[in-house]
C-alpha positions in Angstrom: 156.0 21.4 -62.6 158.2 24.0 -60.9 161.5 23.9 -59.1 163.2 26.2 -56.7 167.0 26.1 -56.6 168.3 27.8 -53.5 171.7 28.4 -52.1 172.8 30.2 -48.9 169.4 31.3 -47.7 168.7 28.3 -45.4 172.3 27.4 -44.4 171.8 27.8 -40.6 168.4 26.1 -40.4 169.5 23.2 -42.7 172.6 22.5 -40.6 170.6 22.6 -37.4 167.9 20.3 -38.8 170.5 17.8 -40.1 172.3 17.9 -36.7 169.0 17.2 -34.9 168.2 14.3 -37.2 171.8 12.9 -36.9 172.3 13.1 -40.7 174.9 14.7 -42.8 174.3 18.4 -43.6 173.2 19.1 -47.2 175.1 22.4 -47.1 178.5 22.4 -48.9 181.5 23.2 -46.7 183.4 25.3 -49.3 182.0 28.2 -51.3 183.5 26.9 -54.6 181.6 23.7 -54.2 178.5 25.7 -53.7 179.2 27.7 -56.9 179.9 24.6 -58.9 176.8 22.7 -57.7 174.5 25.6 -58.2 175.8 26.3 -61.7 175.7 22.6 -62.7 172.1 22.3 -61.4 171.0 25.5 -63.3 172.7 24.2 -66.4 170.9 20.9 -66.1 167.5 22.6 -65.7 168.2 24.9 -68.7 168.9 21.8 -70.8 165.7 20.1 -69.7 163.4 23.1 -70.4 165.1 23.8 -73.7 163.2 20.8 -75.2 160.0 22.8 -74.7 158.7 20.8 -71.7 158.4 23.7 -69.3 159.9 26.9 -68.0 162.5 28.0 -65.5 163.1 31.0 -63.3 166.6 31.3 -61.8 167.2 33.9 -59.1 170.5 34.5 -57.3 172.3 37.2 -55.5 175.6 35.8 -56.9 176.8 37.8 -59.9 179.0 35.0 -61.2 176.1 32.5 -61.2 173.7 35.0 -62.6 176.0 35.8 -65.5 176.8 32.1 -66.1 173.1 31.2 -66.3 172.2 34.2 -68.4 174.9 33.4 -70.9 173.8 29.7 -71.1 170.2 30.7 -71.5 171.1 32.9 -74.5 172.3 29.7 -76.3 168.9 28.0 -76.0 167.1 28.0 -79.4 164.0 30.1 -79.4 160.7 28.2 -79.5 158.1 29.2 -82.0 
């Protein structure tokens, strides 16, 4: 199974869709909330795949998140 973790790319369309459906927007209002949520989700996924049940590709244009995820990935024990 694969997952796609996205942030920022669909902000405008997600807000418009939520507004048209009269539901709360799934987009965070503050950038720090976005950073925290993305990093937390990436960390959760890394923990899950570290047991050997799958793989994960994380792509981001945000240097801080890329560095955070890369650092965390280096602590995952290598599978044999």
